[in-house]
Structure formats: structure tokens, C-alpha cells
N, C-alpha and C positions, 0 to 999 in steps of 0.2 A: 784266677780271681785276684790273688794278692799282686800278681805282676801287673794286671790291669790297673789296680788302684795306684800302684807305685808309679806307673807311667803317667797317669792323670795328675798325680801329685807333682811330678817333675815338670810337666807342661805348665801347670798353674804357677809354680814357683818361677819358672823361666819367664812367663808372661808378666808376673809382677815385677821382676827385675827389670825387664825391658821398659815397663811403664815408668818405673822410678828413675831410670838412668837419664842423665841430661841429653838433650837432643844434640846430635853432632852436625857439624856443617855439611850440607849437601852440595854446596857449590864453592869453587875456589874463586875468590873475589880479587886476589892479588893482581896488580898490574897497573898500567897507565891507561887512562881513558880520555878520548878527545871528544869535543862537541861535534854534534851532527845537527845543524840548525835547519833542518828541512821544514820545521814548523816553529812558531813562536820566535822568528828571527828578531823582530823589533824588540821584544822583551829581553832576549838574551844577547842582542847586539847593542845598538846604540841607546836602547832604552825607550820607554813609551813617550808619547806626546804629553806635554804639560796639560794638566786638567783632565787626563784620561784615567779614571779610577774604575773602569769597567772590569767586571769579574772580581771585585773586592767587596766583601761584606762588611763595610765600615760602620762603626758607631758614629754618633754625631761628633764626639770628641776626636776620633780618628780623622774624620773628614775635615773638621776645622783646622787641625794641625797640618794635614797635607796641603791645604789651601794656603798656608803661610810660606810654603817652599818656593824657592827660585833655583833654577839650574846653576846660578852663580854660587850658591851656598857651599857646595863641596870644593869649590875652586879656591877658597880662602886658605891660607897656609895652615891654619889650625886644624883644618878638616881634610886636607888632601890625602894624608896617610892615616886617617882615622879608621881603625879596623872595623869591619862590618860583621854582622851576626851570621850564624851558621846557615840560616834559611836563604841567604843571598846566593848560595851555591846554585840555586835554581834559576837565577836571573843574571848570570854572568857568562860571557862568551869564551870561557877558558875551561880547560880540562883539569884533571886531577889524578893523583896516584892513590891506590889502596894497598896497604900491606897489613900483615898480621904480626902481633907480638906474642911470643910463647912463654909459658911458665917453665919451672924447672923440670916438669915431666913431659915437656913437648906439646902441651895442650894450648889451644888458642886462648890467650888471656884477654886480648883485645884486638879489634879491627880498627885501623886508623885511616881516615880520609884526609889527605894532605890539604893544607891550607896554602896560602900564597901571600903576596905582599899586602893584601887587603882583607884577608880572612884567616882565622886560626885553624889549626888542626881539629878535627872532630874525632875524638878517641872514644870508641864504643866498647865499654867494658863488658866482657862475657863471663866473668867469674862470680857473678851473683851478688856483688857488693851493692849496698843500698845507696840511694841518692843522699847527698849531704843535707845539712840544715838549710832552710830557706834563706838564712842569713849568711851562708857561706859565699865566698867570692864568685862573682859572675864574670865569665870570660867570653872571648870571641867564639870559642868552639863549644862552650857550655859543658855540661856533664851529661854523659850518655851511658845508658845500659842497654844491652841488646839480648836477643834470643832468636833462635831459628824457628821459623814456621814453615815447614816443608823446605823448599828451595829459596825461600825469601828470608833475608835478615831484617828483622824489625827492631828498631831502636827508639828509645824515648829520650829526648833531649830537654834538659832544664838548665837553670842558672846561666841564661844567655844575656848578653848586653842589649840595651836598647839600640835599635838600628832601623834604617829604612828597609821596607820589605821589597818593594818593586823599584828597579832602577829608573832614575831620572824623573820621578814625579813626587817623591817625598812621602809616600805612604808609610806611616810609622808602625813600629813594633815595639812594645814595652819590654822591660826586663822581667815581666812576669809571663812572657811568651813561653809556651811549650811546643815542641815539634815531635810528631811521630813520623819516623822515617822508615820506608820500605825499600830495600835494595834487592832486585831480582836480576840475575844474569842469565841470559839465554844465548849460549854460544858466545859471540863476540859483542853482543849488545847488552848494555846495562841500563835497566829502567830504575830511575830514582823517583819515588813518590813521597811527598811531604804533605803532612796534615798539620797546619799551624793553627794554634788556638791562643787567643789573647784576651783577657778579661776587660781590658781598657779600650782597645782599638778595633776589635772584630766582634761582630754580633753572632757569628757562627764560624765553624772551621774553614780555613782557606786551604784548598787542596790544589796541588800542582804536580804534574807528572812530566818528566823529561827523560831523554834518551841520550846515552853516550856510547861510544864504540871503543873497544879495546884496541890499542895501537902499539906496535913493537917499537915505534920511534920514541915514544916516552917523553918528548919534550914539551907537549902542549900545556901541561900544568905547571911548568917551571916559571917562576917569576922572580926577578931580581928585587933587591931591597927598594922600598919606596922612598923616593927623594922629593922634597918640596921645592917649589919654585914660585916666583911671582907671576901668577896667571892673570891678575887683574890690576895692571899698573895704576889705574885711576883711583883705587882705594888703598894703595900701599901706604902704610903708616898713618892712616886716617882714623882707625878704629871702627870704621863702618862695617857692619855685618849685613850682607844682602838678605833681604826678607821682604814679604809683603804683609801689610797690616790687614787685619780681618776685613773682608769684603772688597779688598783693593786688588786682588790677583787678576791681571788682565787676561789670563789664560783660562779662567774658570769656565768660560763658554766656548772654548776651542772646539770641542767635539760638535757643538751645535753649529758654529759657523762653517766648519770644514766638511762635516759628514752628515749634516742635517739631523743628527741624533738628538732626541729629546734630552734636556739637561739632566733629568732625573736618571736616565739610563747611564750617563757617564759619571755620576757622582758616587758610585759605589754602595747602592742599596742592595741588601741581600736578595730581595725578590727579583732583581734584574738578572740574577745568575741562572734562573730556571727557564726552561722552554715556554712555560705558560706566559711569560712576560711578553713574548712576541705578540700574543693576541691583544694584550693591553695597549701596545703602541702601534698596532697595525694601521689605524687611521691617522696616526700622528707622524709617521716616519716615511720619508720619501728618499730612497737611495740616490746618490749622485748619479747622473745619467751616464757619465763615462769615467774611465780611470783617471784621465788627465785632470778632471775637476777636483780630484782629491789631492792631498798633500803629496808632492813628488815621491814616488817610490813606495808609498804605503801599500798600494794595491798589490805589489809583488814582494816588497820587503827585501830585495836582494841587490840593491844598487851597488854596494861595495864588493859584492862577491860574484857578480855575473861574469862567467868565463874564467873564474879563478878557483883554485882548490878550495873545497868546502861549500861551494855554491851548489844549488840543486841541479842535478843533471838535465841538460837540455832546456832549462828554464828560460823563457823569453817573456817579456811583458811590456805594456805601455807604461812607462814611468814618468810621463809628462815631459819628456825630453831631457831629464836630469842625467839619465845614463850616458848621454852622448858626451858628457864631460869626462867619462872614464872613472876608474876606481877612485873612491874617496873624493869625487867631485873635481878632480884635477883635469884641466883641459889637456888633450893630447898634444904631444910635441909637433910642431909644424914640420911638414915634409919639405926639404929643400927643393926649390924649383930646378927642373932639368935644364941643363945648359945645352 
């Protein structure tokens, strides 16, 4: 009887110790990861079309600010090397490295996602330290704390700089943005899911999920120092800053002109994110009859990668004839005539 009670007591004590012990990493995340753009190529590659805010739950303020943007803006010298925020990792065509930092006892103190010439490192602290004061320094990588939830590393990022969210269209994120990040590795594939919230520019969370693949070559995430150059000679030394005045953006109706999409659907209203919205525009939307009627390449999104490493295996599509120019739109070299 006493032995039975003793055994039960030991089991209860062990159970309590297991519940109170910090969760240990279930997955090794260290390594180099390369992009695999089999989906979302436009967003991770050249960037979206101007005036395309689909999939973004923008506030009126966010929409107004985005419509002031011109693609020439990041080309001015003052902005060419302007570091971007942590969330832009989901919208760039480059890889990254992950490594761990250990404390004196060999435990993981932090996981680090490498930055590059336009994005700072994201250091995810695992030692239980609190987030700093809201008035503390905001950086490109922000301040992040993490914990393991099963085989998924979940991190919360605060103290980020203001930055564009989606490449190429000027959708803004404020310095009050917070990001919840989930990293899940399944064999060689790493899924990164981010949930971005912004009290000024988003009406509800913006959720993005992307996939990278572990690579032994390790060079995809390496980027040299950013150097500036005069990209727009016509405005050099003039003090002119490219921009559109409110209501003057000529690309505001781009998605209407090119894809027949109702303007509301392209302007980033939260209701357009959900399947039910299809019923609302059913009688208003007529898809382009053929791929060639769309902007060249959008229907397949692989102009620059067709037949090259990183392109989708066996992908062929009607790209409106643009693909005949070859990678990056260059005309193929002429074949010398036979003598």
C-alpha cells in the first residue's frame, strides 16, 4: 500500500516537473534556405503591378498613402539603400541563413534569421527576456521573442521601422506594426507564416505563407554591400522627389483596364479577401478571354525563369509573345548565316 502511494507520488512529481520545464526545440532550423517560387512569383520576383492592392486589408489611410507611390521613388539616391522592415522577407526573391546562438550552458539563447543589404537580421530571443519600452529604438529587424509550439517556432516581433509591405506598389506599414512569425521545418522544406497587424494601415491581420528549401550551396542569401548610383539622370541635383498628388495616380485603375477587375476589388478592402466576395462581383467581372489579352507574362509569371534553374518544372504558357525575347526580355543573339 505504502509502495503504491510512493509510486503515485513520484509520477505526480515527475509530471509537474515536465509541465514546468521550458519547451525544448523539436526541430533543427540551422542552415541556408533558397527560394522556391512555384507560387507567388510576381510578388516575390519583380513585384506586383502598380495599383494592385488585392489581398491587402487596407485602411483608408493606408490606401491613400499607397496611391501616392511611384516606382521611381525607391530609385532616388536617398532611398536606394534604405533598409526595409522584417516583414519584407516574405516579398523578396532571395534566401537567407538561420543559426542559433548559445548561452554559457549550451542552451539556445536566440535563433537568428540573417538579413542582407536591404534587410536587418531578425534575432529571436528564447531566454524569456521581456520586450523593451515602446519608446525604445526601432530597427530593421525589430525586437523578437520566441517559443516552441510543438515543432513550430513562434516569434513575436515589435519595434520595427516603417516600411513598404508589398514590393513595387507602395503599400505602407507603420512603426507600430507587430508581426507574429511561425517557422515550421518539414525535412528540407521550411514554411514561414507571418501575421502582420498595424493599427494605422491595416483593418485586420495580413497573413502570408511562403516556402523555402534547405540548400547545401548556402549562397542564395548572401548579398554584398548596397551601393547607390544615379538611376534617374533627369532629376539629378534638381531636388525633385517622384510622387503622385492625391487623385492623380494614373495606375489607380490599372487592374480595371487590364484585367476587367472591379476597382473596389483591387483597392485593398478587407471584404475582398474572402470567398464570399466572388458572389458579390459575379455579375460585374468578365475574365479576359485569352492569356495574351493580359499583361505579358502575368498569366504564367515565369518569363525570366522559363527553362532556367528555379523555374517551375516543365512549365509552358502563353505569355503574349514576350517570352520569345528570352530571359529578362533580351532578344536572342542572331545566328550567323551559313556560308
